[in-house]
C-alpha positions in Angstrom: 0.0 0.0 0.0 1.4 3.3 -1.1 0.4 6.7 0.4 0.4 9.2 3.2 0.1 8.1 6.8 0.0 9.7 10.2 1.1 8.7 13.7 -0.5 10.3 16.7 1.1 10.1 20.1 -0.8 10.1 23.5 -0.7 13.9 23.6 -2.3 14.3 20.1 1.0 15.4 18.5 1.0 14.2 14.9 3.7 13.0 12.6 2.7 12.7 9.0 4.8 10.7 6.5 4.7 9.0 3.1 5.8 5.6 2.0 5.8 3.4 -1.0 5.0 0.5 1.4 3.1 1.8 4.4 2.6 -1.7 6.0 6.3 -2.3 6.0 6.9 1.2 7.4 4.5 0.6 10.3 6.3 -2.7 11.1 9.6 -0.9 11.0 8.4 1.7 13.4 6.7 -0.8 15.7 9.9 -2.9 16.0 12.0 0.2 16.6 14.2 -0.7 13.7 17.5 1.2 13.6 16.2 3.4 10.7 13.6 4.9 13.1 16.5 6.4 15.2 17.2 8.9 12.4 13.7 10.5 13.0 14.7 11.8 16.5 11.3 13.2 17.7 9.4 10.2 16.5 11.9 7.8 18.0 12.0 9.7 21.3 8.2 9.6 21.5 8.1 5.8 20.9 10.6 5.3 23.7 9.0 7.8 26.1 5.4 6.8 25.7 5.7 3.3 24.2 5.0 2.4 20.5 1.8 0.7 21.6 0.4 4.0 22.8 0.6 5.6 19.4 -2.1 5.5 16.8 -1.0 4.5 13.3 -3.4 5.3 10.4 -3.4 5.7 6.6 -4.6 9.1 5.5 -4.7 8.5 1.8 -3.6 5.8 -0.7 -2.1 7.1 -3.9 0.3 6.2 -6.7 4.0 6.4 -6.1 4.3 9.2 -8.6 1.8 11.3 -6.6 3.4 11.0 -3.2 5.4 14.2 -3.1 2.6 16.2 -4.7 0.1 15.0 -2.2 2.4 15.7 0.7 3.1 19.3 -0.4 -0.4 20.2 -1.4 -2.0 19.1 1.9 0.3 20.6 4.6 -2.5 23.0 5.7 -4.2 19.9 7.3 -1.1 18.8 9.1 0.4 19.7 12.5 4.0 18.3 12.7 5.1 17.7 16.3 4.4 21.2 17.4 6.3 21.1 20.8 
């Protein structure tokens, strides 16, 4: 599944991302794979509050060629870790 996803922490702070394979991305996050450590705020939130206390959801499925366009055109709906 390709598209845009969001992860919400227990304090309703939201991280929005995109992936060519959302299912694999969610599994990577949930297992705290080494690649998650490069996303410092997200990784810290997982460690601090527990991955199981975050809500993972797909916002929109789209074609790979539309990923960047969707991400750029819909930022008005997105709050990115505003703390």
